[in-house]
C-alpha positions in Angstrom: 125.0 61.9 -30.8 123.3 63.4 -28.1 120.9 65.6 -30.0 120.3 62.1 -32.2 119.2 60.1 -28.7 117.1 64.1 -27.4 115.4 63.3 -31.3 114.5 59.5 -30.1 113.6 60.4 -27.3 111.1 62.6 -28.2 109.9 60.7 -30.5 108.6 58.4 -27.7 106.9 60.2 -26.3 104.6 62.1 -28.8 104.1 57.9 -29.8 103.5 57.3 -26.7 101.2 60.8 -26.7 99.2 59.7 -29.1 98.8 56.1 -28.1 97.4 57.5 -24.9 95.2 59.5 -26.6 93.6 56.8 -28.7 93.5 54.4 -26.3 91.9 56.8 -23.7 89.4 57.6 -27.2 88.8 54.0 -28.3 88.3 53.4 -23.6 85.4 56.2 -24.4 83.7 54.6 -27.9 84.1 50.9 -25.6 81.5 52.5 -22.7 79.4 54.2 -25.0 78.6 51.2 -26.6 78.1 48.5 -23.9 74.7 47.5 -23.2 72.9 49.1 -20.7 71.5 47.3 -17.6 68.1 47.7 -16.4 66.2 46.4 -13.9 63.7 44.5 -15.6 63.2 41.8 -17.6 61.4 40.5 -21.0 59.6 38.9 -19.1 57.8 41.4 -17.2 56.4 42.6 -21.4 55.9 39.1 -22.3 51.6 37.9 -23.0 50.5 36.2 -20.4 47.5 34.1 -21.0 44.0 34.5 -20.5 40.4 32.7 -21.0 39.4 32.0 -24.7 43.3 32.4 -25.6 43.4 29.4 -28.1 46.5 27.8 -27.7 49.4 24.8 -29.3 50.5 22.4 -26.9 53.3 20.0 -28.8 55.4 17.0 -26.7 58.0 15.9 -29.0 57.5 12.3 -30.6 54.4 12.1 -28.7 50.7 12.5 -30.8 48.8 12.4 -27.8 49.7 15.1 -26.2 50.2 17.6 -29.2 46.7 19.6 -29.0 45.1 22.3 -30.0 43.6 24.0 -26.8 41.2 26.7 -25.8 41.9 28.6 -22.2 38.4 27.6 -20.7 36.6 30.9 -18.7 38.4 29.7 -15.0 41.4 29.7 -16.6 42.8 26.4 -17.4 43.3 23.8 -20.3 43.1 19.8 -19.6 45.6 17.6 -21.3 45.9 13.3 -21.6 47.5 12.0 -17.8 48.1 15.3 -16.1 44.2 16.7 -16.3 43.3 20.4 -15.6 46.1 22.5 -15.9 45.8 26.2 -14.7 47.3 29.0 -18.2 45.9 31.8 -16.8 47.8 34.7 -16.3 51.2 32.9 -17.2 53.7 33.4 -20.3 53.3 30.6 -23.0 57.2 29.5 -21.6 55.4 28.9 -18.5 52.4 27.0 -18.6 55.2 24.8 -20.8 57.5 24.7 -17.9 54.4 24.1 -16.0 53.5 21.1 -18.2 56.3 19.7 -18.4 56.7 19.5 -14.8 53.9 17.6 -14.5 53.9 15.1 -17.5 57.9 14.3 -16.0 55.4 12.0 -13.3 54.8 9.6 -16.7 56.8 10.7 -19.1 60.7 10.4 -18.7 61.9 13.8 -19.6 59.1 15.2 -21.7 60.6 18.3 -24.4 56.7 21.0 -24.1 56.1 23.8 -26.4 53.6 26.3 -26.1 52.2 28.2 -29.3 49.8 30.8 -29.1 47.5 30.6 -32.3 45.4 33.5 -31.1 44.8 35.5 -28.3 41.0 36.6 -27.7 41.1 37.2 -23.9 42.2 41.3 -24.4 38.6 42.8 -24.6 36.9 46.6 -23.7 32.9 46.8 -24.3 31.1 49.9 -25.7 27.4 50.4 -24.0 25.2 52.7 -24.3 24.6 55.1 -27.4 25.9 54.0 -30.8 24.9 51.7 -33.3 27.0 48.5 -32.5 27.5 48.4 -29.0 29.0 45.2 -27.3 32.4 43.4 -26.9 35.2 44.1 -28.7 38.9 41.8 -29.0 41.6 44.2 -28.1 44.7 43.3 -30.2 46.4 46.1 -29.8 46.6 49.5 -29.6 42.7 50.9 -29.6 42.5 54.5 -28.6 38.7 56.1 -27.6 38.3 57.4 -31.2 39.4 54.1 -32.7 37.0 53.1 -30.1 33.7 54.1 -31.3 34.6 54.4 -35.1 34.3 50.5 -34.5 31.2 51.1 -32.5 29.7 52.8 -35.8 30.0 56.1 -34.2 26.8 57.9 -31.9 22.9 57.6 -32.5 20.9 60.7 -33.7 20.0 60.8 -29.5 23.4 60.4 -28.0 25.2 63.3 -25.3 29.1 63.0 -26.7 30.0 65.8 -24.4 29.2 62.9 -21.8 31.0 59.5 -23.2 32.0 57.9 -19.8 35.7 56.0 -20.0 35.5 53.0 -17.0 38.0 51.3 -15.8 39.2 48.4 -13.7 42.9 49.5 -11.3 43.4 47.2 -8.6 40.3 46.2 -7.7 39.0 49.3 -7.9 36.6 51.5 -10.3 38.0 54.8 -11.8 35.8 56.3 -13.7 37.0 59.2 -16.9 34.7 61.8 -18.2 35.3 62.2 -21.5 34.3 65.1 -24.3 33.9 63.9 -27.5 34.7 67.2 -29.1 37.5 69.0 -27.2 39.1 65.2 -28.2 38.6 66.6 -31.1 39.3 69.9 -31.0 42.5 70.4 -29.0 44.3 67.7 -30.4 43.4 64.2 -28.3 43.5 65.2 -24.8 41.9 62.4 -23.9 41.5 60.2 -26.2 42.7 57.7 -24.1 44.4 54.2 -24.8 42.0 51.2 -23.7 43.6 48.9 -21.5 41.6 45.5 -21.5 38.1 45.2 -19.7 37.6 48.8 -19.9 33.7 50.2 -20.2 33.0 52.8 -23.1 29.5 54.5 -22.0 27.8 57.0 -24.3 25.0 58.3 -23.0 
């Protein structure tokens, strides 16, 4: 009888140990799959509107206020009832909220949505000894080499070793010296990704 009780007790201990081990593993897996928290928000990476962007603004159940508009060079759009609204620097949801707030003086609880139909504001510039100098739209990631290719390469008297990339950072001008041949020979060193308003100068 005593032996039987002892055997049962040992079985309970073994089962408890297995349950504890399984519980510990489950706990560890739960920690692994918990979403990581971050100080940044989705809004920080959301596109911000700029001049020449084309927008579709929809006010539910109001055809007169449902419009396709282009952001003006001064960064504003114009709508019936509320006149000028600053769009530059805002995200589409922020602009929708601003329009809704302004329309609330005329319409009860307006439902407003803003869709970016075409992104035209980010641009870069190429000047100097290239076949096609000028202003280019910056859609997605564009490198120095890609920009030069779009501009047709170099003219006969260009100096590819003395290219400059001029960039405005916090209101200050920064100049990066670029040697085209080093980019090719050293595996892309100096092949910067362009930012809006960057200027490439090919002497």
